[in-house]
C-alpha positions as CSV (number, residue, x, y, z in Angstrom):
1,M,-41.0,-51.0,-16.9
2,S,-40.2,-49.4,-20.2
3,Y,-40.2,-45.6,-20.8
4,I,-40.4,-43.4,-23.7
5,G,-37.8,-40.7,-23.2
6,N,-35.7,-40.2,-20.1
7,T,-36.1,-42.6,-17.2
8,S,-37.5,-40.8,-14.1
9,T,-35.6,-40.9,-10.9
10,Q,-37.4,-42.9,-8.2
11,Q,-36.9,-43.4,-4.5
12,L,-38.7,-46.3,-2.9
13,Y,-39.7,-46.3,0.8
14,S,-41.9,-48.2,3.2
15,P,-45.4,-46.9,3.9
16,T,-45.4,-44.5,6.8
17,V,-48.0,-43.1,9.1
18,D,-47.6,-39.7,10.9
19,Y,-49.4,-39.2,14.2
20,F,-50.3,-35.8,15.7
21,S,-52.1,-34.7,18.9
22,G,-54.9,-32.1,18.5
23,N,-55.4,-29.3,21.0
24,G,-58.6,-27.6,19.7
25,S,-56.7,-24.6,18.3
26,T,-53.8,-25.7,16.0
27,T,-54.7,-26.2,12.4
28,A,-51.3,-26.7,10.7
29,F,-49.0,-29.7,11.3
30,I,-45.6,-30.6,9.8
31,L,-45.5,-33.9,7.8
32,S,-42.4,-36.1,7.9
33,R,-42.2,-35.9,4.1
34,P,-43.6,-33.6,1.5
35,A,-46.8,-34.4,-0.4
36,A,-47.6,-33.3,-3.9
37,S,-51.3,-33.0,-3.3
38,V,-54.2,-34.0,-0.9
39,A,-54.5,-37.2,-3.0
40,D,-51.1,-38.4,-1.7
41,V,-52.4,-38.8,1.9
42,Q,-55.3,-40.2,3.8
43,V,-56.2,-38.4,7.0
44,T,-58.2,-39.7,10.0
45,I,-59.2,-37.7,13.1
46,D,-60.7,-39.6,16.1
47,N,-61.1,-42.6,13.7
48,V,-63.2,-40.5,11.3
49,A,-61.8,-40.3,7.7
50,Q,-61.5,-36.7,6.5
51,N,-62.7,-35.5,3.1
52,P,-59.5,-34.4,1.1
53,S,-61.5,-32.0,-1.0
54,S,-62.7,-29.9,2.0
55,A,-61.3,-30.9,5.3
56,Y,-57.6,-30.1,4.7
57,T,-55.0,-28.9,2.2
58,V,-51.3,-29.8,1.8
59,S,-48.4,-27.7,0.7
60,G,-45.0,-29.4,0.6
61,S,-44.5,-30.8,4.2
62,T,-47.4,-28.8,5.8
63,I,-50.9,-30.1,6.2
64,T,-53.5,-27.5,7.2
65,F,-57.0,-28.4,8.4
66,T,-60.1,-26.2,7.7
67,S,-60.9,-26.3,11.4
68,A,-58.8,-27.2,14.4
69,P,-58.9,-30.9,15.4
70,L,-60.3,-31.6,18.9
71,S,-57.9,-32.3,21.7
72,G,-56.5,-35.8,22.0
73,T,-53.4,-37.9,22.1
74,N,-52.3,-39.1,18.7
75,N,-55.9,-38.6,17.6
76,I,-54.8,-37.5,14.2
77,Y,-53.0,-39.8,11.8
78,V,-51.9,-39.3,8.2
79,R,-51.2,-42.3,6.0
80,Y,-49.2,-41.7,2.8
81,T,-50.8,-43.4,-0.2
82,S,-47.9,-42.9,-2.7
83,L,-45.1,-45.5,-2.6
84,V,-42.8,-43.4,-4.8
85,T,-41.2,-40.0,-4.1
86,Q,-40.6,-38.0,-7.3
87,S,-39.1,-34.6,-8.0
88,I,-41.9,-32.2,-8.8
89,A,-41.3,-29.1,-11.0
90,P,-43.3,-26.2,-9.7
91,G,-45.4,-24.3,-12.1
92,Q,-44.1,-21.0,-13.6
93,G,-44.7,-18.1,-11.2
94,T,-45.7,-20.4,-8.3
95,V,-42.3,-19.9,-6.5
96,T,-41.5,-16.3,-5.3
97,A,-38.1,-14.8,-4.4
98,T,-38.8,-15.0,-0.7
99,S,-38.7,-18.8,-1.0
100,F,-35.0,-18.6,-1.5
101,V,-34.1,-16.2,1.3
102,S,-31.4,-17.4,3.6
103,S,-32.3,-17.8,7.2
104,T,-29.0,-16.1,8.1
105,G,-28.9,-13.3,5.6
106,T,-31.0,-10.7,3.9
107,G,-32.3,-10.2,0.4
108,A,-33.6,-12.5,-2.3
109,G,-31.9,-15.1,-4.4
110,V,-31.1,-14.3,-8.1
111,F,-31.9,-17.0,-10.6
112,Q,-31.2,-15.4,-14.0
113,T,-28.5,-15.8,-16.6
114,S,-27.7,-12.1,-16.7
115,P,-29.5,-10.5,-13.8
116,T,-29.6,-6.8,-13.0
117,I,-29.0,-6.2,-9.3
118,T,-29.9,-2.9,-7.8
119,T,-27.7,-1.7,-4.9
120,P,-26.5,-5.1,-3.7
121,V,-24.9,-5.4,-0.2
122,I,-21.9,-7.8,-0.1
123,S,-20.4,-8.2,3.3
124,S,-17.4,-10.2,2.2
125,L,-15.8,-12.2,-0.6
126,S,-13.6,-15.1,0.2
127,S,-11.7,-17.9,-1.5
128,A,-10.8,-21.4,-0.5
129,S,-7.7,-22.0,1.7
130,A,-4.4,-21.5,-0.2
131,T,-6.3,-20.2,-3.2
132,A,-6.2,-16.7,-4.7
133,L,-9.4,-14.6,-5.1
134,T,-10.0,-13.3,-8.6
135,L,-12.5,-11.0,-10.2
136,Q,-13.1,-11.2,-13.9
137,S,-14.5,-8.9,-16.5
138,A,-15.5,-10.1,-20.0
139,G,-14.0,-13.5,-19.2
140,T,-10.6,-12.1,-18.3
141,T,-9.1,-11.8,-14.8
142,A,-9.0,-8.2,-13.9
143,I,-8.1,-8.2,-10.2
144,T,-6.2,-10.9,-8.2
145,V,-5.8,-11.1,-4.5
146,D,-3.1,-13.7,-3.8
147,T,-2.6,-15.8,-0.7
148,S,-0.3,-13.2,0.7
149,Q,-3.0,-10.6,0.3
150,N,-1.1,-8.8,-2.4
151,V,-3.5,-7.1,-4.9
152,G,-2.8,-7.3,-8.6
153,V,-4.6,-5.2,-11.2
154,G,-3.9,-6.5,-14.7
155,I,-1.4,-9.0,-13.3
156,T,-2.1,-12.4,-11.7
157,S,1.1,-12.7,-9.7
158,P,1.4,-9.4,-7.8
159,T,4.7,-8.8,-5.9
160,A,3.6,-5.9,-3.7
161,K,0.6,-4.9,-1.7
162,L,-0.7,-3.1,-4.8
163,H,0.8,-4.1,-8.2
164,V,-0.6,-2.5,-11.3
165,S,0.4,-3.7,-14.7
166,S,-0.7,-2.4,-18.1
167,S,0.5,-2.5,-21.7
168,T,-0.7,1.0,-22.2
169,T,0.5,4.4,-20.9
170,G,-1.4,6.1,-18.1
171,S,-2.2,2.8,-16.4
172,V,-3.0,4.6,-13.2
173,I,-5.0,7.9,-13.1
174,V,-5.2,9.9,-9.9
175,Q,-7.8,12.6,-9.9
176,K,-8.8,15.1,-7.2
177,W,-12.2,14.5,-5.6
178,T,-13.7,17.6,-7.4
179,D,-13.6,15.4,-10.5
180,S,-12.3,18.2,-12.7
181,A,-9.7,17.5,-15.4
182,T,-7.7,20.6,-14.4
183,D,-7.3,19.6,-10.8
184,T,-4.2,18.0,-9.2
185,G,-4.5,14.4,-8.0
186,Y,-2.6,13.1,-5.0
187,L,-1.2,9.9,-3.6
188,T,-0.6,10.2,0.1
189,T,0.6,7.9,2.9
190,I,-1.2,7.5,6.2
191,S,1.6,9.5,7.8
192,G,1.0,12.5,5.6
193,G,3.6,12.3,2.9
194,G,2.8,11.9,-0.8
195,C,3.0,13.1,-4.3
196,G,0.7,14.8,-6.7
197,V,0.3,14.9,-10.5
198,G,-0.8,18.3,-11.9
199,A,-2.8,19.0,-15.0
200,G,0.1,21.1,-16.3
201,G,2.3,18.0,-16.5
202,F,4.3,18.4,-13.4
203,L,5.0,16.0,-10.5
204,A,4.8,17.5,-7.0
205,L,6.1,16.0,-3.7
206,G,4.8,17.3,-0.5
207,S,3.4,16.7,3.0
208,G,-0.1,16.4,4.4
209,G,-2.9,14.2,3.2
210,G,-6.0,14.9,1.1
211,A,-7.1,18.5,1.2
212,S,-4.2,19.3,3.6
213,F,-1.6,18.3,1.0
214,T,1.1,21.1,0.8
215,E,3.6,21.1,-2.1
216,R,7.3,21.1,-1.1
217,M,9.0,20.3,-4.4
218,R,8.1,19.7,-8.0
219,I,9.5,18.5,-11.3
220,D,8.0,20.6,-14.0
221,S,7.0,19.6,-17.5
222,S,10.5,20.7,-18.7
223,G,12.3,18.4,-16.2
224,R,13.5,21.1,-13.9
225,V,13.6,20.4,-10.2
226,L,12.0,23.2,-8.2
227,V,12.3,23.3,-4.4
228,G,10.0,25.8,-2.7
229,L,9.0,27.1,-6.1
230,T,6.0,26.5,-8.3
231,S,7.4,28.0,-11.4
232,A,11.0,28.3,-12.8
233,N,12.9,31.6,-12.8
234,T,14.5,33.1,-15.8
235,S,17.9,31.5,-15.2
236,G,16.8,28.3,-16.9
237,A,18.7,26.1,-14.4
238,N,17.6,22.5,-14.0
239,F,17.8,22.8,-10.2
240,Q,16.2,25.9,-8.6
241,V,15.5,26.6,-4.9
242,S,13.7,29.4,-3.0
243,Q,15.9,29.5,0.1
244,G,19.4,28.4,-0.7
245,V,21.3,25.1,-0.4
246,T,22.8,23.8,2.9
247,F,26.0,21.7,2.9
248,P,26.9,19.5,5.8
249,A,29.0,20.9,8.6
250,T,31.7,18.4,7.8
251,Q,32.6,18.4,4.1
252,S,32.0,15.2,2.2
253,A,34.7,15.6,-0.4
254,S,34.1,14.5,-4.0
255,S,36.8,13.4,-6.4
256,D,34.7,14.7,-9.3
257,A,36.2,18.1,-10.5
258,N,32.7,19.2,-11.6
259,T,31.0,18.6,-8.3
260,L,30.6,21.4,-5.8
261,D,30.9,19.5,-2.5
262,D,31.1,22.4,0.1
263,Y,30.1,26.0,0.7
264,E,30.5,27.8,4.0
265,E,30.5,31.4,5.3
266,G,31.8,32.5,8.7
267,T,34.0,34.6,10.9
268,W,37.3,34.0,12.6
269,T,39.8,35.8,14.9
270,P,43.2,36.4,13.4
271,V,46.2,36.6,15.7
272,L,49.3,38.7,14.8
273,T,52.8,37.8,16.3
274,A,56.4,38.6,15.6
275,S,59.4,37.3,17.5
276,G,60.7,40.0,19.9
277,Y,57.7,42.3,19.5
278,T,54.5,42.9,21.5
279,F,51.4,44.3,19.7
280,T,48.6,46.2,21.4
281,L,45.6,45.4,19.2
282,T,42.4,47.3,19.6
283,G,40.7,45.6,16.7
284,Q,41.1,42.2,15.0
285,N,38.5,40.2,13.0
286,G,38.3,38.1,10.0
287,V,35.6,36.8,7.6
288,Y,35.8,34.0,5.1
289,T,33.8,32.3,2.3
290,K,34.7,28.7,1.4
291,I,33.6,27.4,-2.0
292,G,34.8,23.8,-2.6
293,N,38.5,23.8,-1.6
294,C,39.0,27.6,-2.2
295,V,38.9,29.9,0.9
296,N,38.4,33.6,0.3
297,F,39.2,35.7,3.4
298,K,39.5,39.2,4.7
299,I,41.5,40.4,7.8
300,Y,41.2,43.7,9.6
301,F,43.8,44.8,12.3
302,V,44.1,47.9,14.4
303,S,47.3,48.2,16.5
304,A,47.7,51.2,18.8
305,Y,51.5,50.6,18.8
306,S,54.1,47.9,19.0
307,T,57.2,47.5,21.1
308,G,60.4,45.5,20.4
309,S,63.5,45.6,18.3
310,G,65.2,43.8,15.5
311,N,64.2,42.4,12.2
312,T,62.0,39.4,12.0
313,S,59.1,38.0,9.9
314,G,55.6,38.2,11.2
315,L,53.0,35.5,11.5
316,I,49.2,35.7,11.3
317,T,47.6,32.5,12.8
318,G,44.1,31.2,13.2
319,L,43.1,30.7,9.6
320,P,39.7,29.0,9.4
321,F,41.1,26.0,7.4
322,A,44.6,24.6,7.0
323,T,46.3,25.4,3.7
324,S,47.2,22.8,1.1
325,N,50.6,21.2,1.1
326,I,50.8,21.6,-2.7
327,A,53.1,24.5,-3.5
328,A,51.0,25.6,-6.5
329,N,47.9,25.9,-4.2
330,Y,49.4,28.3,-1.6
331,G,47.2,31.1,-2.8
332,G,47.9,34.9,-2.6
333,C,46.9,38.0,-0.7
334,S,47.1,41.8,-0.8
335,M,47.3,44.4,2.0
336,Y,45.8,47.9,2.1
337,P,47.0,50.3,4.9
338,D,44.4,52.6,6.3
339,T,47.0,54.3,8.6
340,G,50.6,53.7,9.4
341,A,51.9,54.0,5.8
342,A,55.5,54.4,7.0
343,F,55.4,50.8,8.4
344,F,53.7,49.3,5.4
345,S,56.3,50.6,3.1
346,R,58.5,48.0,4.7
347,V,56.2,45.1,3.9
348,G,57.0,43.4,0.7
349,C,55.4,39.9,0.9
350,I,52.5,38.2,2.5
351,R,51.9,34.5,1.8
352,T,50.3,31.4,3.4
353,N,52.4,28.7,5.0
354,A,51.9,25.3,3.4
355,G,50.0,22.7,5.4
356,T,49.3,25.1,8.3
357,S,46.7,27.6,9.5
358,S,49.0,30.6,9.2
359,M,50.4,33.3,6.9
360,A,53.9,34.8,6.9
361,I,54.5,38.6,6.6
362,G,58.0,39.9,5.6
363,N,60.0,42.5,3.7
364,G,60.2,40.3,0.6
365,W,60.6,36.9,-0.8
366,S,63.8,35.2,0.1
367,G,63.2,31.9,-1.7
368,S,62.8,28.4,-0.3
369,A,59.2,29.2,0.6
370,T,60.2,31.9,3.2
371,V,59.8,35.6,3.6
372,S,62.6,38.0,4.6
373,A,62.6,39.8,8.0
374,L,61.5,43.4,8.7
375,N,61.4,45.8,11.5
376,W,58.0,45.9,13.3
377,A,58.6,48.9,15.6
378,V,55.7,51.3,15.3
379,S,55.1,54.2,17.6
380,G,51.6,55.3,16.4
381,T,48.4,53.6,15.3
382,M,48.7,51.0,12.6
383,E,45.4,50.0,10.8
384,W,45.4,47.6,7.9
385,E,43.3,45.2,5.9
386,I,44.5,42.0,4.2
387,S,42.4,40.1,1.7
388,G,43.1,37.1,-0.4
389,H,42.5,33.4,-1.0
390,Y,44.2,30.1,-0.5
391,F,43.4,26.4,-1.1
392,T,42.7,23.9,1.5
393,T,42.8,20.1,1.3
């Protein structure tokens, strides 16, 4: 057969008769195939033909009788009069949104080019196996979730769990929940650490998440590092702390001459000896401050008296750090007598011994890194202070 325009799609089938059993109460029955109108079927009940204009109606695959057929076995039969099934376009406005509701979901289908959806509920979005999930805006991919579940914003090949890429500055903006431009925004980890960006142009590092975030350190807008401080002091230093700096108990020496690698303060107990003499000490203590490899010290002795005879050099042992083996780094010291001036008039030299934790005391310098001997006999109280410095390795 010839057609003007497009050829219609036809599906041929053998004539079919549907049989139903009435029960005196059911009026609607489901047909084996849809019918476009009552003219497409012939209905007989108990061998009596039914008037299609008043006895029944059809809607798709449902035939509905005006009154319930009487009870009987296969006493209702429907013969299809059309030999061709065709696609039928429903009239405008005759199909409602509820016709497209999924039997396993909620809501209505959307069949518009640019629909406006009010408060949609999406339980999940998924992609095919081994395929990335993408979200587009204005025809450009904005977000990519790759097959390793890495999320990329502005990048289609993310290399971390969250990878943000932008050709402009300020690609990530963190703002506090009060939504004020003057607030500080925070990025925190689930364990409570994080950082914050302040409206004043500083970067803060701290602990605690969300509203419990507590600042511990910041880099201010001038590039100064502040620990325990929220504003720089007048020194102008690039590194400022509120409670001092702690160095390790064991020095980690640096070869850089401009690096301070150690600082330590402490006390020690000096011991005074001289060959052939016995000292009765009622007081002996020492303090020190070590800055880098330079040790500053102070010694305080109180001797009630000393016994012995002969001339010999004395020795103070127990220095907190061994002295350097380099002759130029021996250091120097001075002595101040509180009492016993007659004895101290004999003392002419005090110096550290290279590579040891001791100092030598004598009448003077005799060369070859030694001090000359003196007489240590004192019958009365001898009270003296020695202060100085030396270099350690």
